[in-house]
N, C-alpha and C positions, 0 to 999 in steps of 0.2 A: 524486387525493386532494389536498385543500388542507390544508396544515399551518399552524397558527397560529404555530408557532415551529420553526425549524430550527437546531440547534446542531451546529457542526462541531468534531470532536475533533482534537487535535494528533496527527499521525502521527509516531510515534517510531521506526518500524522502517525508514525509508527509508535511513538511514545504513548499516545492516547489509546491506541489499539491494544498495546500491552497492558495498560492499566485496566481497560475494560475486560480483557481476557482474564486478568488476575482476579478482579472483583467477581466476575461470573463464576470462575472456578472455585473461589473461596465460598461464595454463596451456595454453590452446589454441595461442597463438602459439609457445610453447616446443616443444610437440609437433609442430606443423606445421613449424617450423624444423628440428627433428631429422629429420623425414621428408624434408626437402629434400636432406640429405646422404646418405640411405640408399636413396632410391627413384629409379626412372627417371621417375616421373610428377612432375616438378618443377613444372610450371605450376600445378597445382591447389594444392599446398602453398604455393607462392610467393604466389599471388593471395590465398589465405586468410589467410596470415600478414600480408601488407601491409594487407589490408582490415580485419581485426580490430584490428591495431595502430593503424591510422589512426583507427578509432572510439574506441579507448582514449585516444589522445592528444587527440582532440576532446572527449571527456567530461572529461578532466582539466583542459582549458582552461576548459570550462563550469563545472566545480566550483570552479576558482580564482576565477571571476567571480561565485560564489554563485548560479548558475542551476541549474535542475533538470537532472538527468542521468539518461539512460535507456541501459542497456546491452543492451536487447532487440535492437537492430540487430546489434551485434557477436556476440551469442549466436546469433542466427538464421544469420548468415554462418558462424560456427564450426560450427553444426549441419550446414549443407550440406556443409562440408568433412569433418566427422567421418563423414558417411555414406559417403564415398569412401576413408576411411583404411583401411589393412589391419588395424587393431586398434582396439578400443574403439568400434566403430560404434554400440553401444547408447547411447553418450553423446549422440548426435544427438537422441534422444527426450527426454532429460533437459534438454538445452539449449533445445529447442523449448518444453517445458512451462514452464521458468523464464522464458523470454522472454515468453510469453503471460501469465503471472501477474504479471509485474513491474508493469504499469500498475495492476492491481487492488490489489496490495499497497501501492503508493505512494499510492493514492487515500485521501484523508482520510475517515474514517468520519463520516457525518452521522446525526443522530438527529432525526427529525421528530415533532413533537407536534401531534396534532389532537384534536378533541373526542371522538373515538371510540377512538383507539388511539395507541400510540407505536411508531414503526418505526425500527429500527436498520439503516441501509443499509450493509452490509458485503458481503463476498463472497457470502454467502447472507443475504437480508433476513430479519430477525427482527421479528415483530409481537407486540406485547403490548397487552393491555387495561389500562386504568387500575387495575383491581382487583388486578393483579399487583404493585402497588407500595404500600409503606407511606409512602414519602416521596421527594420529588424536590426537590433544592436546587441552585441555581447561585450560587456565592459566590466572589468573588475569582479568577475564571477557572477554577474547579474545579467540574465537574458531578458530582453524587452521585445515583445511582439506587439506592434502597434497596428491594429486592424483599421481598415478604411471606414468602418462603421463607428469609429471613436471608442472602441473597446480596446483595453490594454491588458496584456498578460505579462506580468513581470515576476520572475522567480529566480532564486539562487540556483546555480548549477553545482553539481558534485565537485568536490575538490580533486582535481587531477593535477598532474605536473605540467599543465599547459602553460606555455610562456606567452608573452604579449604578442609575439609574431603569429601565433595560432589565432588569437583574437582578431588581429588585424587582417589576417588572411580570410577568416570567416566573415568579417564585416564587409570586406571587399567583394567576396562571393555574393553575399546577400544584396549589396548595392547593385551589382551587375544584374542579378536575377530580377530585382524589383524594377530596374530600368527597362529590361527586356519585356516585362509584363505590362508596363505602361505603353510601350510601343505597339504591342499586339492587341 
């Protein structure tokens, strides 16, 4: 599908996901360290603690440099160790699911506008025909999708070097498509 316009929305949830990843990683390090003192299987807990702690430190360094941070590696290593722990082994599945979903959750949502439909590319793609909207406006970095069922989606768009001419051009395109949808 060829889209006339693709608008990328700001992802506001990445900070919360990073905090959750940090908390779960540190929780695992504490539990693995406690297991070091109470168990005979010291090697697994030691390797798990050091590996997860190493990824946590690496991520904190990247965060200080304002770079993207992913806790999925530390969560996957923690999941492997949780499988061999004498307690809370079910946490391994939670950690694996969270690690696999991290990339998708941090991915910025894109909305593609074509002559036939509008596609919101999120975890599950949502397709809408132009007739489902009463108005679509991009103004001052804010995209507003006004559905005919009185639902409104309003989100900030990523900061690009788009000038007002691009906003005007996009709004004209949407007005024409909405007018065509009302006729047919």
